[in-house]
C-alpha positions as CSV (number, residue, x, y, z in Angstrom):
1,X,48.6,-30.0,49.2
2,X,45.3,-30.6,50.2
3,X,42.6,-28.4,52.0
4,X,43.3,-28.0,55.6
5,X,47.0,-28.2,55.4
6,X,49.0,-26.0,57.2
7,X,51.1,-24.2,54.0
8,X,53.9,-21.7,53.6
9,X,53.8,-19.5,50.2
10,X,56.8,-17.0,49.0
11,X,56.0,-14.3,46.5
12,X,58.6,-11.9,45.0
13,X,57.9,-9.5,48.0
14,X,56.5,-11.4,51.1
15,X,56.3,-14.8,52.7
16,X,52.7,-16.1,53.8
17,X,51.7,-18.9,56.0
18,X,48.1,-20.0,56.7
19,X,45.6,-22.7,56.1
20,X,45.2,-24.0,52.4
21,X,41.5,-23.4,51.4
22,X,39.3,-24.5,48.5
23,X,38.3,-22.2,46.2
24,X,36.7,-22.0,42.7
25,X,39.6,-20.3,40.7
26,X,42.2,-22.0,38.9
27,X,44.5,-18.9,38.7
28,X,45.1,-18.3,42.4
29,X,45.8,-20.2,45.6
30,X,43.6,-19.0,48.7
31,X,44.8,-19.4,52.5
32,X,43.6,-18.2,55.7
33,X,45.8,-16.5,58.1
34,X,46.3,-17.0,61.7
35,X,44.3,-13.8,62.1
36,X,41.2,-15.3,60.2
37,X,41.1,-13.4,56.9
38,X,41.4,-15.2,53.7
39,X,44.3,-14.1,51.2
40,X,44.0,-15.0,47.3
41,X,47.4,-15.4,45.8
42,X,47.8,-15.3,41.8
43,X,49.6,-18.6,41.1
44,X,51.7,-16.8,38.6
45,X,53.2,-14.6,41.3
46,X,54.2,-17.6,43.5
47,X,57.9,-18.5,43.5
48,X,57.5,-21.4,45.8
49,X,55.4,-23.1,48.6
50,X,55.5,-26.1,50.7
51,X,53.5,-28.3,53.5
52,X,54.3,-27.3,56.8
53,X,51.7,-29.7,58.6
54,X,49.0,-32.1,57.0
55,X,45.5,-31.6,58.2
56,X,44.1,-34.5,60.2
57,X,40.5,-34.1,61.4
58,X,39.8,-35.5,64.4
59,X,36.6,-37.8,64.5
60,X,34.7,-37.7,67.4
61,X,32.6,-40.6,68.6
62,X,29.2,-40.5,69.6
63,X,28.4,-41.5,73.1
64,X,31.5,-40.4,75.0
65,X,30.0,-37.7,76.9
66,X,28.9,-39.4,80.5
67,X,26.4,-37.7,82.7
68,X,28.2,-36.9,85.8
69,X,26.4,-37.0,89.2
70,X,26.3,-33.9,91.3
71,X,26.6,-31.3,88.3
72,X,23.8,-29.4,86.9
73,X,23.0,-30.3,83.6
74,X,22.7,-27.6,80.8
75,X,21.0,-27.8,77.2
76,X,22.6,-26.1,74.5
77,X,20.1,-25.2,71.4
78,X,21.7,-24.1,68.4
79,X,19.7,-21.5,66.1
80,X,22.7,-20.5,64.0
81,X,25.5,-17.9,64.4
82,X,29.3,-18.6,64.8
83,X,29.5,-19.6,68.5
84,X,29.7,-23.7,67.6
85,X,31.2,-24.0,64.5
86,X,34.5,-24.3,62.7
87,X,35.9,-24.4,59.3
88,X,34.8,-27.4,57.3
89,X,38.0,-27.8,54.9
90,X,36.1,-29.9,52.3
91,X,33.4,-27.1,51.7
92,X,35.6,-23.8,52.7
93,X,32.8,-22.9,54.7
94,X,32.3,-22.5,58.6
95,X,29.5,-25.3,59.6
96,X,27.8,-25.9,62.9
97,X,29.1,-28.3,65.2
98,X,26.2,-29.3,67.6
99,X,26.5,-33.0,69.1
100,X,27.5,-32.5,72.9
101,X,30.7,-34.6,72.0
102,X,31.8,-31.9,69.2
103,X,30.9,-29.0,71.8
104,X,33.0,-30.8,74.4
105,X,36.0,-31.5,71.6
106,X,35.6,-27.7,70.8
107,X,35.2,-26.2,74.6
108,X,36.6,-28.9,76.8
109,X,36.2,-26.4,79.9
110,X,32.3,-26.6,79.8
111,X,32.5,-30.5,80.8
112,X,34.5,-29.6,83.9
113,X,31.6,-27.2,84.9
114,X,28.4,-29.2,84.1
115,X,26.9,-32.1,81.9
116,X,26.1,-31.0,78.6
117,X,23.0,-31.7,76.4
118,X,22.7,-30.6,72.9
119,X,19.9,-30.1,70.3
120,X,19.9,-28.6,66.8
121,X,16.8,-26.3,66.2
122,X,18.2,-24.9,63.1
123,X,20.7,-23.2,61.2
124,X,19.4,-19.6,60.9
125,X,20.8,-16.5,59.7
126,X,19.4,-14.2,62.3
127,X,18.2,-11.3,60.0
128,X,16.0,-14.3,58.5
129,X,14.3,-14.9,61.9
130,X,10.5,-14.5,61.9
131,X,8.0,-14.6,64.8
132,X,7.0,-18.3,64.1
133,X,10.9,-19.1,64.9
134,X,10.5,-17.4,68.1
135,X,7.7,-19.7,69.1
136,X,9.5,-22.6,67.8
137,X,12.7,-21.9,69.8
138,X,10.5,-21.1,72.8
139,X,8.7,-24.5,72.6
140,X,11.8,-26.4,72.5
141,X,13.2,-24.4,75.6
142,X,10.0,-25.2,77.5
143,X,10.8,-29.3,76.7
144,X,14.3,-28.9,77.8
145,X,13.3,-27.2,81.1
146,X,11.4,-30.2,82.2
147,X,14.5,-31.9,82.6
148,X,17.5,-29.7,82.9
149,X,18.8,-27.1,85.2
150,X,19.2,-24.2,82.4
151,X,19.1,-23.5,78.5
152,X,21.8,-21.8,76.4
153,X,20.8,-20.6,73.0
154,X,23.3,-20.1,70.3
155,X,22.3,-17.2,68.1
156,X,23.4,-14.7,65.2
157,X,24.4,-11.7,66.8
158,X,22.5,-9.0,64.4
159,X,19.0,-9.7,65.9
160,X,19.9,-11.5,69.1
161,X,18.5,-8.7,71.2
162,X,15.1,-8.9,69.1
163,X,14.9,-12.7,70.0
164,X,16.1,-12.2,73.9
165,X,13.0,-9.8,74.2
166,X,10.8,-12.1,72.3
167,X,11.5,-15.4,74.6
168,X,11.2,-12.9,77.6
169,X,7.6,-12.1,76.7
170,X,6.7,-15.8,75.3
171,X,8.2,-17.9,78.5
172,X,5.7,-16.8,81.3
173,X,6.4,-18.1,84.3
174,X,10.1,-19.0,83.8
175,X,12.0,-20.0,86.8
176,X,15.2,-21.5,85.1
177,X,17.9,-19.5,83.3
178,X,17.7,-18.9,79.9
179,X,21.0,-17.5,78.1
180,X,21.6,-16.2,74.5
181,X,24.9,-16.3,73.5
182,X,26.8,-15.2,70.2
183,X,30.1,-14.3,68.5
184,X,31.2,-11.6,66.6
185,X,34.2,-13.3,65.4
186,X,33.9,-16.7,63.8
187,X,35.2,-19.7,65.7
188,X,38.3,-20.1,63.2
189,X,39.8,-16.7,63.8
190,X,42.3,-16.0,66.4
191,X,40.3,-13.1,68.0
192,X,37.2,-15.1,68.3
193,X,34.8,-14.5,71.4
194,X,33.0,-17.7,70.8
195,X,34.7,-19.9,73.2
196,X,34.7,-17.4,76.2
197,X,31.3,-16.6,75.8
198,X,30.0,-20.0,75.9
199,X,32.0,-20.9,78.6
200,X,31.2,-18.0,81.0
201,X,27.6,-18.7,80.0
202,X,28.0,-22.2,81.5
203,X,29.8,-20.8,84.7
204,X,26.9,-18.1,85.0
205,X,24.4,-20.5,84.9
206,X,26.0,-22.9,87.5
207,X,27.0,-20.8,89.8
208,X,24.1,-18.3,90.1
209,X,20.4,-18.4,91.1
210,X,19.7,-16.6,88.0
211,X,15.9,-17.4,86.6
212,X,15.4,-15.0,83.6
213,X,15.9,-14.7,79.9
214,X,19.5,-12.9,79.4
215,X,22.2,-12.5,77.3
216,X,26.0,-13.4,77.9
217,X,28.6,-11.6,75.7
218,X,31.9,-9.7,75.8
219,X,32.3,-6.9,78.6
220,X,34.8,-5.0,76.8
221,X,37.3,-5.8,73.9
222,X,39.6,-7.6,75.9
223,X,39.4,-11.1,77.2
224,X,39.2,-10.6,80.9
225,X,34.9,-10.6,81.6
226,X,31.8,-11.4,80.2
227,X,28.7,-9.5,81.0
228,X,25.2,-10.9,82.0
229,X,22.5,-8.5,80.1
230,X,18.8,-8.6,81.0
231,X,17.0,-10.1,77.8
232,X,14.5,-7.1,77.5
233,X,16.8,-4.3,78.4
234,X,19.9,-4.6,75.7
235,X,20.8,-3.9,72.2
236,X,23.9,-4.4,69.8
237,X,25.3,-1.1,69.4
238,X,28.7,-2.0,67.2
239,X,28.5,-4.0,64.0
240,X,32.0,-5.8,64.7
241,X,33.4,-5.2,68.1
242,X,33.3,-7.7,70.7
243,X,31.7,-5.9,73.2
244,X,29.0,-5.0,70.8
245,X,26.1,-5.4,73.3
246,X,25.4,-3.1,76.0
247,X,22.7,-2.9,78.7
248,X,19.8,-0.1,77.7
249,X,18.2,2.2,81.0
250,X,19.3,-0.5,83.3
251,X,22.0,-2.2,85.2
252,X,23.8,-5.2,84.3
253,X,22.5,-8.7,85.8
254,X,26.3,-9.7,86.8
255,X,29.7,-10.8,85.4
256,X,32.0,-13.8,85.0
257,X,35.7,-13.4,85.3
258,X,37.2,-15.7,82.6
259,X,40.4,-15.9,83.9
260,X,39.4,-17.0,87.5
261,X,35.8,-18.4,86.7
262,X,34.4,-16.0,89.5
263,X,30.9,-15.1,89.1
264,X,29.6,-11.7,90.3
265,X,26.0,-11.0,91.0
266,X,24.6,-7.6,90.9
267,X,21.2,-7.9,91.8
268,X,18.4,-10.6,93.5
269,X,16.1,-12.8,91.7
270,X,12.4,-13.5,92.3
271,X,12.0,-16.9,93.7
272,X,9.4,-18.5,91.0
273,X,7.6,-22.2,90.8
274,X,8.5,-23.9,87.3
275,X,5.6,-23.6,85.6
276,X,5.9,-22.0,82.3
277,X,3.0,-20.9,80.4
278,X,3.9,-20.3,76.6
279,X,2.1,-17.1,75.1
280,X,3.1,-17.1,71.7
281,X,3.4,-14.7,68.7
282,X,0.4,-14.5,65.8
283,X,3.3,-15.1,62.8
284,X,0.6,-12.7,60.7
285,X,0.7,-10.0,63.1
286,X,2.1,-6.8,61.3
287,X,4.1,-4.4,63.3
288,X,5.9,-1.6,61.6
289,X,8.8,0.9,62.3
290,X,9.1,4.2,61.5
291,X,12.0,6.1,61.6
292,X,11.5,9.7,62.2
293,X,14.1,12.1,60.4
294,X,13.9,15.6,58.4
295,X,12.2,16.2,55.6
296,X,9.7,13.1,55.8
297,X,6.6,12.6,53.8
298,X,3.0,11.6,54.5
299,X,2.8,9.1,51.8
300,X,5.3,7.4,53.6
301,X,2.7,6.2,56.2
302,X,0.3,5.0,53.8
303,X,1.7,1.4,53.7
304,X,0.6,1.0,57.3
305,X,-2.9,1.3,56.6
306,X,-3.2,-2.5,56.6
307,X,-0.9,-3.1,59.4
308,X,-1.8,-4.2,63.0
309,X,0.1,-1.8,64.9
310,X,3.1,1.1,64.3
311,X,5.9,1.9,66.4
312,X,7.4,5.4,65.7
313,X,11.2,5.7,66.4
314,X,10.7,9.7,67.0
315,X,13.5,12.0,67.8
316,X,14.4,13.5,71.0
317,X,12.0,13.1,73.5
318,X,9.5,11.3,71.0
319,X,8.7,13.7,68.4
320,X,7.6,13.6,64.5
321,X,7.2,16.4,62.2
322,X,3.7,17.6,62.2
323,X,3.6,21.4,62.6
324,X,4.8,24.4,60.4
325,X,5.0,22.9,56.7
326,X,2.0,21.7,54.6
327,X,4.0,18.6,54.2
328,X,4.1,18.1,58.1
329,X,0.4,18.7,58.4
330,X,-0.3,16.1,56.0
331,X,1.7,14.0,58.4
332,X,-0.4,14.9,61.3
333,X,-3.5,14.2,59.5
334,X,-2.4,10.8,58.5
335,X,-1.1,9.9,61.9
336,X,-4.6,10.9,63.2
337,X,-6.4,8.4,61.3
338,X,-3.8,5.7,61.9
339,X,-4.6,6.2,65.5
340,X,-8.1,5.4,65.3
341,X,-7.3,2.3,63.7
342,X,-4.4,0.5,65.6
343,X,-2.0,1.4,68.3
344,X,0.4,3.8,67.5
345,X,3.5,4.0,70.0
346,X,6.1,6.3,70.4
347,X,9.8,5.6,71.4
348,X,12.9,7.3,70.9
349,X,15.8,7.0,68.6
350,X,18.0,8.4,71.2
351,X,18.1,4.8,72.5
352,X,18.9,5.7,76.1
353,X,16.4,7.8,78.3
354,X,12.7,8.2,78.4
355,X,9.9,9.2,76.0
356,X,8.2,12.4,77.4
357,X,5.5,14.0,75.2
358,X,4.7,16.4,77.7
359,X,7.3,19.0,77.4
360,X,7.2,20.2,74.1
361,X,3.7,21.2,72.2
362,X,4.4,18.6,69.6
363,X,4.4,16.0,72.1
364,X,1.2,17.0,73.6
365,X,-0.2,17.1,70.1
366,X,0.6,13.3,69.4
367,X,-1.0,12.4,72.7
368,X,-4.0,14.2,71.9
369,X,-4.8,12.3,68.9
370,X,-4.0,9.1,70.6
371,X,-0.2,8.2,70.0
372,X,0.9,6.0,72.7
373,X,3.8,5.1,74.8
374,X,4.6,8.2,76.8
375,X,7.3,7.9,79.8
376,X,8.6,4.5,78.2
377,X,12.3,3.8,78.3
378,X,11.8,0.9,76.2
379,X,14.4,0.9,73.2
380,X,12.3,0.8,69.6
381,X,13.2,-2.8,68.9
382,X,11.8,-3.8,72.3
383,X,8.9,-1.6,71.7
384,X,8.1,-3.1,68.5
385,X,8.4,-7.0,70.1
386,X,6.2,-6.1,73.1
387,X,3.5,-4.3,70.8
388,X,3.5,-7.5,68.3
389,X,3.4,-9.7,71.2
390,X,0.5,-8.1,72.8
391,X,-1.1,-7.7,69.7
392,X,-0.9,-11.5,69.4
393,X,-2.6,-12.4,72.8
394,X,-4.9,-9.6,73.7
395,X,-7.8,-7.4,72.4
396,X,-7.3,-3.7,71.5
397,X,-8.4,-2.5,74.8
398,X,-6.2,-4.6,76.3
399,X,-3.2,-3.8,74.3
400,X,-3.3,-0.3,75.0
401,X,-3.6,-0.5,78.6
402,X,-0.9,-3.4,79.1
403,X,1.6,-0.9,76.7
404,X,2.2,1.2,79.9
405,X,2.2,-1.8,82.3
406,X,5.8,-3.8,83.6
407,X,5.0,-7.2,82.6
408,X,8.4,-8.8,82.5
409,X,10.9,-6.2,83.6
410,X,10.6,-3.9,80.5
411,X,10.3,-1.0,82.4
412,X,12.6,0.6,84.7
413,X,11.0,2.5,87.3
414,X,13.8,3.6,88.9
415,X,14.9,6.0,85.9
416,X,14.4,9.7,86.8
417,X,12.1,11.9,84.7
418,X,12.4,14.9,87.0
419,X,15.3,16.3,84.7
420,X,12.6,16.4,82.0
421,X,9.7,18.1,83.9
């Protein structure tokens, strides 16, 4: 047997069927079950095994994909993740497939809907991305949108909502659709959401007038609908479920019925001329996020002395312990000094709802020393991205003013605060 073969293995107490995978151990055999999970079996426990089907890799010829008149053209940019990937049985790893021909071989439905271009930016683990990578992705998007009707960015899910927020700020004057697409389950698993998410993203671009940065992922655990989320107002809320991404303090943009391919739009889009200006991040800007919790210590704030800005992920309506105890008084004193050196912005770790520092005494004390962010409904990660982007492009006075302005749709003006007053 060779890597990639479909095999059947019989042990003393069970019979297993799956794909033979390469591994470094001489004492065990590894197979990938239909569920997508790998199972190691000690060779000494195997009674018999046989090959059910030999592996034959299909060779895809470059240049087979031809432009079709009358169809929109979409570029799929790859930054990593599991959307456009498959098992490489020579190495046993999951590798990216990013040429147009390879994509169409994996997802033939997309060719029926649009002309597909493809380009590899890099193969990043999303947790390794830095501000300079956001700039790089945005530059390539701008280049592609000069020639195509929309851009899809494949992306790892762990920090996808950071990137969607960053691109929303960088791409000033965007008039064509940009959708980030991820997958929670790798493409070699039977429960993968990769194909559905990508196909629905293409369908939505072709059949809507969407002209912003958004995210396309599963609406629920089943395979009925994908949802389009605003790039600035969504967040990953589950580590493994296929419907991990949810809208935050806003309405969804639309959805796609995967079975019928019907597109539903839930709001209108502003008409804009295609004149993108890049307002990039300064890779050297340092912004911290401090998560508030019981028994926090003042010395934890000392690291931020050399930073350019700080986001406080406060409790409730936007609080941090500054009263009652001596240690809390030290925190208050330290925050007061930080507020004189840099923008210190309050967000809420509740995720949903607004900050309102007018309600309790602790909030009013924080505002008195210069803590910003009152009435913001931006979740902490969005607050972090906006603050870093502002610090990259504006002076201190402008940063403090623009923090409270709705620049790209980061505030929901319709979210009521009456119940807090």
